[in-house]
C-alpha positions as CSV (number, residue, x, y, z in Angstrom):
1,P,43.4,32.2,68.0
2,S,39.8,32.8,67.1
3,T,37.6,35.3,68.8
4,P,34.0,34.4,69.8
5,R,32.8,36.8,67.1
6,A,35.0,35.1,64.4
7,M,33.8,31.7,65.5
8,A,30.1,32.8,65.3
9,A,30.7,34.3,61.8
10,Q,32.3,31.0,60.7
11,Q,29.4,28.9,62.0
12,Q,26.9,31.1,60.2
13,K,28.8,30.3,56.9
14,K,28.4,26.6,57.4
15,R,25.6,25.1,55.3
16,P,22.6,23.6,57.0
17,P,22.6,19.8,57.4
18,P,20.9,17.7,54.7
19,H,17.7,17.1,56.6
20,V,17.0,20.8,56.7
21,H,17.1,20.8,52.9
22,A,14.9,17.7,52.8
23,V,12.2,19.5,55.0
24,A,12.3,22.5,52.7
25,G,11.9,20.2,49.6
26,I,9.0,18.4,51.2
27,A,7.2,21.6,52.0
28,A,7.8,23.1,48.6
29,G,6.7,19.9,46.8
30,A,3.6,19.6,48.9
31,C,2.5,23.2,48.3
32,S,3.1,23.2,44.5
33,T,1.5,19.7,44.0
34,T,-1.6,20.7,45.9
35,L,-2.1,24.0,44.1
36,L,-1.3,22.7,40.6
37,Y,-2.8,19.2,40.8
38,P,-5.9,19.8,38.7
39,L,-3.6,20.9,35.8
40,D,-1.6,17.8,36.3
41,L,-4.7,15.6,36.1
42,V,-5.8,17.3,32.9
43,K,-2.2,17.0,31.4
44,V,-2.2,13.2,32.1
45,R,-5.6,12.8,30.6
46,F,-4.4,14.7,27.5
47,Q,-1.3,12.5,27.3
48,A,-3.4,9.3,27.5
49,D,-6.0,10.4,25.0
50,T,-5.5,8.4,21.8
51,R,-8.4,9.9,19.8
52,V,-7.5,11.5,16.5
53,E,-9.8,14.5,16.8
54,R,-8.5,17.7,18.3
55,M,-8.5,17.9,22.1
56,P,-10.2,20.8,23.8
57,G,-8.2,23.4,25.7
58,V,-7.3,23.1,29.4
59,V,-10.3,25.0,30.7
60,Q,-12.7,23.0,28.5
61,A,-11.0,19.7,29.5
62,A,-11.2,20.6,33.2
63,S,-14.9,21.6,32.8
64,S,-15.6,18.3,31.0
65,V,-14.0,16.3,33.8
66,I,-16.1,18.2,36.4
67,R,-19.3,17.8,34.4
68,R,-18.8,14.1,33.8
69,E,-17.1,13.0,37.1
70,G,-17.7,15.8,39.6
71,L,-15.4,18.5,41.1
72,R,-13.6,16.0,43.4
73,S,-12.4,14.0,40.4
74,L,-9.9,16.8,39.6
75,F,-8.0,15.6,42.6
76,N,-8.1,11.8,41.8
77,G,-4.6,10.5,42.7
78,L,-3.7,13.5,44.9
79,S,-2.5,11.3,47.8
80,P,0.2,9.5,45.8
81,A,1.1,12.8,44.1
82,L,1.7,14.4,47.5
83,L,3.6,11.3,48.7
84,G,5.7,11.2,45.5
85,S,6.3,14.9,45.5
86,A,7.4,14.9,49.2
87,L,9.7,11.9,48.6
88,S,11.0,13.3,45.4
89,W,11.9,16.8,46.4
90,G,12.8,16.0,50.0
91,G,14.9,13.1,49.0
92,F,16.5,15.0,46.1
93,F,17.7,17.8,48.3
94,Y,18.8,15.5,51.0
95,F,20.9,13.3,48.7
96,Y,22.1,16.4,46.8
97,E,23.5,17.9,50.0
98,R,25.0,14.5,51.0
99,F,26.7,13.9,47.6
100,K,27.9,17.5,47.0
101,P,31.5,18.0,48.2
102,E,32.1,20.9,50.7
103,K,33.9,23.0,48.0
104,A,32.2,22.1,44.8
105,G,32.6,23.4,41.3
106,A,30.0,23.2,38.5
107,L,30.9,19.7,37.5
108,N,30.6,18.5,41.2
109,H,27.2,20.1,41.4
110,A,26.1,18.5,38.2
111,V,27.3,15.0,39.3
112,A,25.6,15.4,42.7
113,S,22.4,16.4,41.0
114,I,22.4,13.5,38.6
115,Q,23.1,11.0,41.4
116,S,20.3,12.5,43.5
117,G,17.9,12.4,40.6
118,A,18.7,8.8,39.8
119,C,18.2,7.8,43.4
120,M,14.8,9.5,43.5
121,V,13.6,8.0,40.2
122,L,14.3,4.5,41.6
123,L,12.6,5.2,44.9
124,T,9.5,7.0,43.6
125,N,8.6,5.4,40.3
126,P,6.0,3.1,42.0
127,V,4.3,6.1,43.6
128,W,4.1,8.0,40.3
129,L,2.8,4.9,38.5
130,V,0.0,4.6,41.1
131,K,-0.7,8.3,40.8
132,T,-1.1,8.0,37.1
133,R,-3.4,5.0,37.3
134,L,-5.6,6.8,39.8
135,Q,-5.7,9.9,37.5
136,L,-6.7,7.9,34.5
137,Q,-9.5,5.9,36.1
138,T,-12.9,7.4,35.1
139,T,-14.8,4.7,37.0
140,K,-13.6,3.6,40.4
141,R,-11.3,0.6,39.8
142,Y,-9.0,1.4,42.8
143,K,-10.3,2.5,46.2
144,G,-7.2,4.6,46.9
145,I,-3.4,4.5,47.1
146,L,-3.1,1.4,49.2
147,D,-5.6,-0.6,47.2
148,A,-3.9,0.4,44.0
149,F,-0.5,-0.7,45.2
150,S,-1.7,-4.0,46.5
151,R,-3.8,-4.8,43.5
152,I,-1.1,-3.9,41.0
153,I,1.4,-6.1,42.9
154,K,-1.2,-8.9,43.2
155,E,-2.5,-8.8,39.6
156,E,0.6,-7.7,37.7
157,G,3.6,-8.5,39.9
158,W,5.9,-6.0,41.8
159,L,7.9,-5.2,38.7
160,A,4.8,-3.6,37.2
161,L,5.5,-0.7,39.7
162,Y,8.6,0.1,37.6
163,R,6.9,0.4,34.2
164,G,8.0,3.4,32.4
165,I,11.1,3.9,34.5
166,L,13.5,4.2,31.6
167,P,11.9,7.2,29.8
């Protein structure tokens, strides 16, 4: 027979439900995305730059963006990035806790992690595509996240939202 103290100790050892992990993932993703977003924008601009000449450093690139497009442009695409980050991290931790067995070894953890990551790639690729499109526009083509989604679907078809999913 268990004593109240033993029952309380056993309950404390139980892991929190998956939605608690999801909320923690959402909060962490939102904070890191907001703080580091200007660096992400500069990174994406570097990745899309096809010029042969040497690219400037990060500080010079950020200064150039501010000078040419204004300070707010360092946050072009922040809305889908926050949405994508919240969905990705919150969803990853939620599914990971759902897929992971109660007593899991290293292989079980790896499989649960792979399954969770695959689910989130399928669910969030459209958001990341829109984020990248908004980051790369130097003149206003899209008015925001909803306009980008609707125009991409209308002009390119809904499968366009899954471009780049394999890499």
